[in-house]
All heavy atoms as an XYZ file, in Angstrom:
661
protein
N     158.773    226.174    136.087
C     157.607    227.070    136.158
C     156.422    226.282    136.601
O     156.293    225.072    136.398
C     157.377    227.656    134.776
C     158.468    228.346    134.143
S     158.990    229.893    134.867
C     157.448    230.821    134.485
N     155.511    226.901    137.227
C     154.249    226.225    137.579
C     153.628    225.773    136.289
O     153.709    226.478    135.273
C     153.399    227.280    138.305
C     154.503    228.294    138.820
C     155.585    228.209    137.846
N     152.874    224.641    136.343
C     152.127    224.182    135.178
C     151.198    225.290    134.682
O     150.579    225.929    135.315
C     151.373    222.865    135.432
C     152.192    221.680    135.697
O     153.347    221.703    135.231
O     151.719    220.757    136.277
N     151.323    225.412    133.286
C     150.376    226.361    132.681
C     150.862    227.820    132.682
O     150.151    228.576    132.139
N     151.962    228.123    133.328
C     152.357    229.488    133.307
C     153.304    229.714    132.100
O     154.193    229.060    131.913
C     153.147    229.794    134.602
C     153.765    231.279    134.577
C     152.296    229.686    135.864
N     152.921    230.736    131.258
C     153.713    231.068    130.195
C     154.003    232.579    130.315
O     153.117    233.404    130.541
C     152.900    230.882    128.893
C     153.731    231.157    127.690
C     152.909    230.705    126.464
O     152.364    229.626    126.430
O     152.932    231.487    125.453
N     155.306    232.964    130.077
C     155.697    234.292    130.205
C     156.525    234.667    128.879
O     157.405    233.955    128.616
C     156.602    234.469    131.500
C     155.744    234.218    132.646
C     157.170    235.951    131.551
C     156.411    234.309    133.976
N     156.227    235.808    128.423
C     156.916    236.280    127.073
C     157.949    237.264    127.525
O     157.670    238.239    128.267
C     155.998    236.852    126.128
N     159.151    237.094    127.037
C     160.268    238.003    127.344
C     160.810    238.455    125.846
O     160.819    237.707    125.005
C     161.427    237.381    128.065
C     161.158    237.048    129.527
C     162.254    236.290    130.170
C     160.861    238.263    130.381
N     161.266    239.698    125.804
C     161.901    240.020    124.452
C     163.152    239.180    124.214
O     163.830    238.797    125.073
C     162.308    241.461    124.705
C     161.555    241.938    125.984
C     161.370    240.729    126.729
N     163.349    238.975    122.863
C     164.523    238.183    122.368
C     165.793    238.871    123.010
O     165.873    240.109    122.934
C     164.538    238.152    120.881
C     165.632    237.325    120.303
C     165.501    237.339    118.769
C     166.684    236.398    118.302
N     166.497    236.198    116.905
N     166.698    238.023    123.422
C     167.979    238.482    123.959
C     167.905    238.834    125.459
O     168.866    239.101    126.074
N     166.690    238.677    126.037
C     166.603    238.985    127.521
C     167.319    237.897    128.334
O     167.364    236.710    127.945
C     165.176    239.000    127.930
O     164.403    239.997    127.340
N     167.833    238.352    129.438
C     168.273    237.368    130.420
C     167.139    236.636    131.055
O     166.016    237.235    131.292
C     169.080    238.094    131.574
N     167.223    235.362    131.364
C     166.165    234.612    131.951
C     165.857    235.191    133.316
O     164.674    235.088    133.740
C     166.572    233.156    132.097
C     165.365    232.125    132.037
C     164.367    232.403    130.982
C     165.840    230.717    132.041
N     166.767    235.938    133.988
C     166.500    236.543    135.263
C     165.402    237.661    135.091
O     164.834    238.018    136.039
C     167.741    237.123    135.812
O     168.394    238.009    134.831
C     168.766    236.106    136.277
N     165.193    238.079    133.856
C     164.202    239.128    133.646
C     162.820    238.702    133.879
O     161.751    239.474    133.910
C     164.315    239.833    132.255
C     165.527    240.644    132.056
O     166.211    240.909    133.051
O     165.799    241.046    130.836
N     162.661    237.438    134.022
C     161.376    236.841    134.351
C     160.776    237.481    135.533
O     159.572    237.619    135.832
C     161.436    235.260    134.418
C     160.068    234.727    134.344
C     162.043    234.833    135.781
C     160.109    233.238    134.126
N     161.621    237.847    136.573
C     161.263    238.497    137.818
C     160.502    239.810    137.511
O     159.695    240.208    138.328
C     162.397    238.739    138.723
C     163.193    237.510    139.016
C     162.788    236.981    140.428
O     162.581    237.819    141.292
O     162.790    235.726    140.630
N     160.748    240.489    136.437
C     160.133    241.748    136.080
C     158.666    241.596    135.580
O     157.927    242.502    135.547
C     160.990    242.532    135.077
C     162.381    242.729    135.420
C     163.188    243.430    134.218
C     162.544    243.673    136.625
N     158.319    240.345    135.284
C     157.019    240.032    134.656
C     156.081    239.352    135.580
O     154.945    239.124    135.253
C     157.282    239.096    133.441
C     158.113    239.689    132.339
C     157.351    240.648    131.523
C     158.060    241.011    130.261
N     157.294    241.831    129.424
N     156.605    239.070    136.790
C     155.673    238.343    137.772
C     155.611    239.095    139.120
O     156.597    239.800    139.424
C     156.133    236.850    137.990
O     157.394    236.898    138.592
C     156.180    236.100    136.654
N     154.546    238.825    139.780
C     154.407    239.463    141.127
C     155.107    238.609    142.221
O     155.369    239.106    143.369
C     152.975    239.680    141.459
O     152.245    238.456    141.504
N     155.342    237.343    141.942
C     156.053    236.439    142.899
C     157.166    235.726    142.208
O     157.073    235.525    140.979
C     155.026    235.413    143.457
C     154.322    234.568    142.388
C     153.214    233.694    143.067
O     152.313    234.189    143.441
O     153.457    232.503    142.982
N     158.217    235.460    142.933
C     159.381    234.846    142.385
C     159.035    233.408    141.806
O     158.440    232.608    142.580
C     160.436    234.795    143.479
C     159.649    235.080    144.712
C     158.357    235.724    144.381
N     159.438    233.078    140.599
C     159.210    231.784    140.073
C     160.462    231.018    140.030
O     160.492    229.745    140.100
C     158.602    231.896    138.692
C     157.301    232.562    138.561
C     156.894    232.721    137.148
C     156.225    231.795    139.315
N     161.603    231.615    139.875
C     162.964    231.001    139.811
C     163.818    231.635    140.911
O     163.937    232.805    141.021
C     163.616    231.248    138.490
C     162.806    230.609    137.345
C     165.103    230.632    138.427
C     163.407    230.942    135.977
N     164.309    230.833    141.830
C     165.177    231.406    142.897
C     166.512    231.921    142.330
O     167.153    231.130    141.479
C     165.372    230.173    143.734
C     165.182    228.949    143.019
C     164.237    229.347    141.906
N     166.843    233.124    142.676
C     168.109    233.612    142.256
C     168.908    234.054    143.489
O     168.376    234.592    144.471
C     167.960    234.845    141.377
C     167.322    234.537    140.081
C     165.984    234.807    139.766
C     168.090    233.962    139.010
C     165.456    234.489    138.581
C     167.488    233.604    137.841
C     166.236    233.832    137.582
N     170.255    233.832    143.440
C     171.113    234.290    144.608
C     172.042    235.313    143.966
O     171.763    236.471    143.995
N     173.176    234.894    143.470
C     174.240    235.744    143.110
C     174.064    236.387    141.764
O     174.641    237.362    141.414
C     175.570    234.951    143.039
S     175.663    233.710    141.813
N     173.350    235.709    140.802
C     172.984    236.215    139.508
C     174.319    236.210    138.662
O     174.339    236.889    137.617
C     172.297    237.501    139.478
C     170.905    237.424    140.125
C     170.197    238.743    140.068
N     169.001    238.765    140.748
C     167.852    238.503    140.321
N     167.739    238.432    138.918
N     166.747    238.547    140.966
N     175.403    235.555    139.080
C     176.631    235.566    138.305
C     177.138    234.213    138.056
O     178.243    233.989    137.640
C     177.657    236.360    139.012
O     177.969    235.807    140.270
N     176.269    233.178    138.330
C     176.730    231.778    137.965
C     177.607    231.164    139.102
O     178.346    230.211    138.657
N     177.578    231.624    140.256
C     178.460    231.081    141.316
C     177.800    230.448    142.546
O     178.370    229.789    143.252
C     179.251    232.278    141.841
N     176.406    230.593    142.597
C     175.752    229.914    143.810
C     174.975    228.679    143.507
O     174.780    227.959    144.431
C     174.855    231.012    144.513
S     173.423    231.431    143.656
N     174.470    228.575    142.346
C     173.585    227.379    141.930
C     172.224    227.388    142.368
O     171.511    226.383    142.187
N     171.786    228.536    142.835
C     170.310    228.638    143.275
C     169.375    228.585    142.198
O     168.183    228.126    142.372
C     170.090    229.980    144.064
N     169.789    228.937    140.962
C     168.892    229.093    139.913
C     168.940    227.936    138.873
O     168.588    228.120    137.659
C     169.091    230.377    139.150
S     170.681    230.527    138.367
N     169.394    226.668    139.273
C     169.430    225.587    138.370
C     167.998    225.342    137.812
O     167.043    225.144    138.621
C     170.048    224.398    138.966
C     169.967    223.158    137.999
C     171.430    224.591    139.366
N     167.881    225.181    136.506
C     166.640    224.792    135.867
C     166.795    223.569    134.864
O     167.913    223.437    134.369
C     166.078    225.978    134.970
C     165.494    227.058    135.938
C     166.897    226.509    133.955
N     165.872    222.780    134.830
C     165.848    221.702    133.855
C     165.250    222.209    132.596
O     164.161    222.764    132.606
C     165.122    220.465    134.378
C     165.080    219.330    133.413
C     164.237    218.141    133.880
O     163.537    218.333    134.875
O     164.248    217.067    133.239
N     165.903    222.073    131.438
C     165.400    222.501    130.204
C     164.574    221.397    129.616
O     165.069    220.338    129.239
C     166.583    222.912    129.199
C     165.925    223.509    127.954
C     167.434    223.937    129.910
N     163.270    221.625    129.487
C     162.326    220.671    128.968
C     162.289    220.651    127.483
O     162.284    219.679    126.843
C     161.041    220.841    129.621
C     160.957    220.875    131.095
C     159.897    219.861    129.013
C     161.516    219.667    131.794
N     162.281    221.907    126.931
C     162.255    222.096    125.508
C     162.902    223.389    125.199
O     162.822    224.365    125.848
C     160.740    222.182    125.052
C     160.679    222.180    123.542
O     161.349    221.453    122.882
O     159.841    222.965    123.072
N     163.667    223.423    124.087
C     164.318    224.648    123.549
C     165.641    225.048    124.101
O     165.974    226.138    124.280
N     166.470    224.025    124.344
C     167.786    224.244    124.946
C     168.621    225.196    123.994
O     169.345    226.012    124.579
C     168.585    222.992    125.147
O     168.733    222.233    123.966
N     168.368    225.134    122.715
C     169.212    226.006    121.773
C     168.642    227.428    121.997
O     169.444    228.336    121.548
C     169.050    225.510    120.376
C     169.630    224.261    120.064
O     170.521    223.770    120.826
O     169.332    223.591    119.044
N     167.509    227.606    122.484
C     166.949    229.000    122.612
C     167.446    229.746    123.830
O     167.062    230.827    124.054
C     165.449    228.867    122.654
N     168.334    229.107    124.588
C     168.789    229.727    125.795
C     170.206    230.220    125.716
O     170.867    230.537    126.751
C     168.692    228.737    127.007
C     167.221    228.303    127.312
C     167.270    227.223    128.437
C     166.382    229.464    127.695
N     170.777    230.342    124.578
C     172.143    230.714    124.327
C     173.179    229.607    124.487
O     172.837    228.637    125.110
N     174.347    229.935    124.156
C     175.355    228.929    124.200
C     175.912    228.870    125.761
O     176.069    229.889    126.415
C     176.571    229.383    123.295
C     177.567    228.229    123.062
C     178.578    228.628    122.026
O     178.090    229.321    121.029
O     179.690    228.221    122.190
N     176.138    227.582    126.116
C     176.669    227.375    127.452
C     178.179    227.418    127.405
O     178.819    226.963    126.503
C     176.184    225.987    127.974
C     176.521    225.784    129.460
C     176.653    224.845    127.173
C     175.822    224.632    130.096
N     178.772    228.172    128.342
C     180.183    228.361    128.336
C     180.820    227.296    129.342
O     180.142    226.618    130.115
C     180.632    229.698    128.781
C     180.288    230.146    130.128
O     180.339    229.240    131.071
O     179.920    231.316    130.342
N     182.160    226.994    129.143
C     182.779    225.957    129.881
C     182.709    226.177    131.457
O     182.628    225.223    132.088
C     184.296    226.093    129.511
C     184.209    226.748    128.101
C     183.043    227.631    128.247
N     182.631    227.393    131.937
C     182.578    227.597    133.324
C     181.286    227.135    133.888
O     181.197    226.563    135.035
C     182.778    229.056    133.719
C     184.193    229.571    133.502
C     184.495    229.958    132.090
O     183.539    230.151    131.265
O     185.688    230.125    131.749
N     180.219    227.407    133.118
C     178.872    226.990    133.571
C     178.838    225.447    133.575
O     178.237    224.792    134.412
C     177.745    227.521    132.616
C     176.342    227.133    133.065
C     175.267    227.736    132.164
O     175.573    228.571    131.259
O     174.067    227.437    132.401
N     179.329    224.704    132.577
C     179.423    223.305    132.384
C     180.133    222.725    133.656
O     179.614    221.816    134.335
C     180.078    222.837    131.145
C     179.146    223.158    129.925
C     180.373    221.408    131.150
C     179.891    223.039    128.590
N     181.260    223.301    134.034
C     182.024    222.839    135.141
C     181.268    223.001    136.440
O     181.236    222.113    137.287
C     183.386    223.563    135.215
C     184.377    223.218    134.166
O     184.126    222.223    133.465
O     185.263    224.026    134.002
N     180.586    224.198    136.581
C     179.860    224.369    137.834
C     178.669    223.405    137.919
O     178.372    222.869    138.964
C     179.423    225.862    137.927
C     178.898    226.200    139.325
C     179.581    226.013    140.523
C     177.632    226.777    139.386
C     179.000    226.305    141.697
C     177.060    227.056    140.691
C     177.824    226.885    141.707
N     177.926    223.139    136.838
C     176.872    222.261    136.847
C     177.357    220.917    137.225
O     176.637    220.140    137.863
C     176.097    222.269    135.593
C     175.214    223.454    135.243
C     174.864    223.602    133.763
C     174.017    223.525    136.166
N     178.455    220.521    136.723
C     179.080    219.118    137.048
C     179.423    219.050    138.497
O     179.076    218.057    139.130
C     180.376    218.973    136.258
C     180.099    218.588    134.844
C     181.422    218.548    133.907
O     182.528    218.738    134.473
O     181.216    218.172    132.762
N     179.925    220.152    139.116
C     180.122    220.198    140.516
C     178.913    220.087    141.285
O     178.893    219.452    142.418
C     180.899    221.442    140.943
C     182.313    221.620    140.419
O     182.847    220.637    139.906
O     182.783    222.807    140.464
N     177.753    220.547    140.803
C     176.473    220.510    141.543
C     175.785    219.202    141.283
O     174.681    219.005    141.811
C     175.569    221.609    141.047
C     175.994    223.060    141.344
C     175.139    224.089    140.703
C     176.059    223.271    142.881
N     176.337    218.354    140.375
C     175.681    216.998    140.072
C     174.664    217.105    138.991
O     173.788    216.223    138.884
N     174.710    218.131    138.181
C     173.779    218.227    137.103
C     174.480    218.271    135.736
O     174.312    219.091    134.872
C     172.901    219.555    137.195
C     172.215    219.678    138.482
C     172.401    220.442    139.513
C     171.018    218.951    138.833
N     171.483    220.324    140.542
C     170.546    219.406    140.072
C     170.255    217.980    138.079
C     169.568    218.806    140.735
C     169.148    217.410    138.835
C     168.814    217.877    140.019
N     175.288    217.231    135.555
C     176.144    217.234    134.378
C     175.484    216.379    133.235
O     176.121    215.994    132.289
C     177.430    216.442    134.668
N     174.189    216.126    133.279
C     173.513    215.426    132.148
C     173.213    216.191    130.846
O     172.742    215.588    129.914
C     172.264    214.755    132.740
C     171.231    215.802    133.166
O     171.506    216.979    132.997
O     170.162    215.383    133.595
N     173.597    217.512    130.880
C     173.293    218.253    129.628
C     171.967    218.847    129.488
O     171.614    219.568    128.596
N     171.010    218.527    130.448
C     169.639    219.009    130.288
C     169.384    220.165    131.376
O     168.238    220.577    131.611
C     168.584    217.897    130.481
O     168.644    217.420    131.786
N     170.427    220.570    132.079
C     170.266    221.611    133.089
C     171.133    222.815    132.708
O     172.155    222.723    132.093
C     170.621    221.054    134.470
C     169.632    220.047    134.959
N     169.827    218.688    134.514
C     168.662    220.091    135.802
C     168.810    218.021    135.106
N     168.083    218.852    135.844
N     170.655    223.979    133.169
C     171.347    225.262    133.046
C     171.233    226.059    134.242
O     170.283    225.904    135.050
C     170.744    226.056    131.767
C     170.870    225.516    130.497
C     172.284    225.556    129.837
N     172.914    226.877    129.931
C     172.812    227.786    128.917
N     172.160    227.517    127.766
N     173.446    228.972    129.108
N     172.084    227.043    134.315
C     171.983    228.166    135.382
C     171.090    229.188    134.774
O     171.577    229.809    133.746
C     173.335    228.632    135.800
C     174.235    227.616    136.434
C     175.655    228.266    136.665
C     173.624    227.164    137.748
N     169.845    229.461    135.225
C     169.032    230.461    134.700
C     169.633    231.795    134.492
O     169.450    232.517    133.585
C     167.751    230.588    135.478
N     170.533    232.143    135.544
C     171.156    233.537    135.419
C     172.114    233.662    134.297
O     172.579    234.702    133.915
C     171.790    233.777    136.745
S     173.309    232.788    137.152
N     172.525    232.496    133.659
C     173.520    232.613    132.582
C     172.863    232.475    131.284
O     173.497    232.539    130.203
C     174.485    231.452    132.734
C     175.328    231.526    134.046
C     176.132    232.812    134.145
O     177.006    233.096    133.329
N     175.782    233.707    135.102
N     171.513    232.281    131.236
C     170.837    232.074    129.908
C     170.299    233.389    129.291
O     169.842    234.273    130.034
C     169.566    231.224    130.211
S     169.901    229.515    130.655
N     170.466    233.529    127.968
C     169.854    234.538    127.265
C     168.781    234.006    126.284
O     169.096    233.065    125.498
C     170.863    235.274    126.372
C     171.905    236.092    127.165
C     171.185    237.501    127.434
N     172.163    238.205    128.315
C     171.844    239.298    128.890
N     170.672    239.817    128.706
N     172.695    239.988    129.693
N     167.573    234.444    126.480
C     166.401    233.904    125.636
C     166.586    234.353    124.190
O     166.451    235.539    123.954
C     165.140    234.291    126.321
C     163.931    233.617    125.906
C     164.038    232.122    126.185
C     162.723    234.171    126.566
N     166.748    233.409    123.305
C     166.829    233.700    121.892
C     165.566    233.276    121.197
O     165.310    233.673    120.003
C     167.999    232.931    121.278
C     169.311    233.211    122.038
C     170.504    232.368    121.420
C     169.730    234.717    121.886
N     164.689    232.339    121.744
C     163.587    231.888    121.161
C     162.748    231.208    122.212
O     163.102    231.326    123.420
C     163.905    230.822    120.048
C     162.838    230.770    119.007
O     161.654    231.089    119.270
O     163.094    230.178    117.813
N     161.772    230.423    121.982
C     160.937    229.839    122.947
C     161.628    228.715    123.560
O     162.285    227.898    122.979
C     159.583    229.312    122.283
O     158.822    230.319    121.855
N     161.348    228.600    124.990
C     161.943    227.460    125.748
C     161.013    227.226    126.895
O     160.267    228.059    127.352
C     163.292    227.884    126.343
N     161.042    225.976    127.370
C     160.298    225.560    128.494
C     161.283    225.018    129.551
O     162.136    224.167    129.249
C     159.332    224.424    128.151
O     158.428    224.822    127.046
C     158.480    223.974    129.335
N     161.163    225.499    130.755
C     162.102    225.100    131.842
C     161.350    224.761    133.070
O     160.238    225.222    133.228
C     163.125    226.172    132.235
C     164.033    226.518    130.980
C     162.531    227.488    132.718
N     161.965    223.915    133.920
C     161.376    223.605    135.204
C     162.377    223.877    136.276
O     163.616    223.500    136.226
C     160.962    222.149    135.215
C     160.456    221.619    136.479
C     160.145    220.077    136.573
N     160.577    219.240    135.569
C     159.691    218.623    134.751
N     158.413    218.531    134.906
N     160.270    217.817    133.701
N     162.006    224.501    137.361
C     162.913    224.802    138.484
C     163.262    223.568    139.216
O     162.414    222.761    139.481
C     162.253    225.802    139.401
C     163.104    226.003    140.659
C     161.941    227.119    138.753
N     164.540    223.437    139.502
C     165.089    222.239    140.166
C     165.043    222.534    141.633
O     165.422    223.543    142.085
C     166.555    221.978    139.672
C     167.216    220.868    140.556
C     166.621    221.491    138.246
N     164.536    221.556    142.354
C     164.503    221.709    143.907
C     165.930    221.361    144.386
O     166.455    220.288    144.166
C     163.483    220.661    144.409
C     162.122    220.887    144.022
C     161.511    222.172    144.587
O     161.754    222.597    145.652
O     160.687    222.826    143.791
N     166.567    222.321    145.040
C     167.897    222.204    145.544
C     167.848    221.644    147.002
O     166.990    221.890    147.768
C     168.613    223.440    145.523
C     169.086    223.887    144.166
O     169.317    222.972    143.286
N     169.092    225.148    143.874
């Protein structure tokens, strides 16, 4: 996210719902099903707040070179609490 931008989404929202709250795209989305890798974000704070990561997402992140555990596919995240993410430049 750009520095200083804070967006509130209802609990349980998909992180893709961020598009409904802004006039310009903040996170790039392609397939929205965890298959393209366009929406990789680095989780700065609140990784537990983005829902549980499944094995397919882990495998795909490894294929993309983001296997360090601090990255997620935004399209696969469900917001459960506060989190801070940064968009990864692909």
